[in-house]
Each structure stands twice: as C-alpha cells, then as structure tokens.
C-alpha positions in Angstrom: 85.0 101.6 113.9 88.3 102.9 112.7 90.0 101.7 109.5 93.6 102.2 108.4 95.0 101.8 104.9 98.8 102.0 104.4 100.4 102.2 100.9 104.1 101.9 100.2 105.0 104.3 97.3 108.5 104.2 95.8 110.3 107.2 94.3 109.3 106.5 90.8 105.6 106.3 91.4 103.1 109.2 91.3 102.3 109.7 95.0 99.6 112.3 94.4 97.7 110.0 92.0 97.6 107.3 94.7 96.5 109.8 97.3 93.7 111.0 95.0 92.5 107.4 94.5 92.5 106.7 98.2 90.9 110.0 99.2 88.2 109.5 96.5 87.4 106.0 97.6 87.5 106.0 101.4 87.4 109.7 102.4 89.9 109.4 105.2 89.7 111.7 108.3 93.5 111.7 108.6 96.2 111.3 106.0 100.0 111.5 106.4 103.1 110.6 104.4 105.9 109.0 106.3 109.0 107.2 105.2 107.6 106.3 101.8 104.2 105.3 103.1 100.8 107.0 102.7 98.9 106.3 105.9 95.2 107.0 106.2 92.7 106.6 109.0 88.9 106.8 108.6 86.0 106.5 111.0 83.2 104.5 109.4 81.6 101.1 109.3 82.4 100.1 105.7 85.2 97.5 105.6 84.2 96.6 102.0 85.4 99.9 100.5 88.7 99.6 102.3 89.2 96.0 101.0 88.2 97.1 97.5 90.6 100.0 97.6 93.4 97.8 98.9 92.8 95.2 96.2 92.8 97.8 93.4 96.1 99.2 94.7 97.6 95.7 95.1 96.6 94.9 91.5 98.5 98.1 90.5 101.5 96.6 92.2 101.5 98.6 95.4 102.4 97.1 98.8 99.2 97.6 100.9 98.3 97.0 104.5 94.9 97.6 106.1 93.3 97.1 109.5 90.2 97.7 111.6 89.4 98.2 115.2 87.6 100.2 117.8 90.8 101.9 119.0 93.8 103.3 117.2 96.0 100.7 119.0 93.8 97.8 117.7 93.9 99.2 114.2 97.7 99.6 114.2 98.2 96.0 115.5 95.8 94.7 112.8 97.7 96.6 110.0 101.1 95.5 111.2 99.9 91.9 111.7 98.8 91.8 108.1 101.9 93.4 106.7 104.2 91.0 108.6 102.2 88.1 107.3 102.5 89.3 103.7 106.3 90.0 104.0 106.8 86.4 105.4 104.7 85.0 102.6 106.8 86.9 100.1 109.9 85.5 101.6 108.5 82.0 101.4 107.5 82.5 97.8 110.9 83.9 97.0 112.6 80.9 98.6 110.4 78.5 96.7 111.3 80.2 93.4 115.0 79.7 94.2 114.6 76.0 94.8 
C-alpha cells in the first residue's frame, strides 16, 4: 500500500519543524516541497500512523490531506477527494457563521 500526506505550510511557519515531525512519524520514501505544500509518499501498511500524524498536524492548525491506495494515481485521487471535501466543508462553515 502507498500512503500520501500533504501539509500546507504558510510563510510564517517553520517548514523544517513540520518536515522533521512528518519524517520522524511516518518515515516517507519520498518527500518534496511544492507551492507551499510538503508532500510525502510512503510504502507501508500502517494507515494509523498516517492518520495520527495528520490529526496532530491539524490540531496544530495545519491544512492536511492524506490518502491511500495501491497505485500512485489511486493515492492522489484519494488525497484530492479529501482536500476538496474539507475545503467545501470550510466554505459551508464560513457561510453558516455569516448567517
């Protein structure tokens, strides 16, 4: 199984501290930084550690997406499906606050 964890980091945040946390927790096989995102891929069968890492980062205020699959395409689709759902939920929450 392949897992992906994506973390959005803004300019004022310590990108290296976030990378250290992710690397320490999930030991990714591939890590890159692109357009403000830290993107990791790992080959393992432990979804729990990815979920726990995502939760910790979210509690720290990060925007996080994660996904799982047997191919890179499946993983990317899973990650983007989750991120789109969260963005839509944030818009609904925002609209509810304005009402």
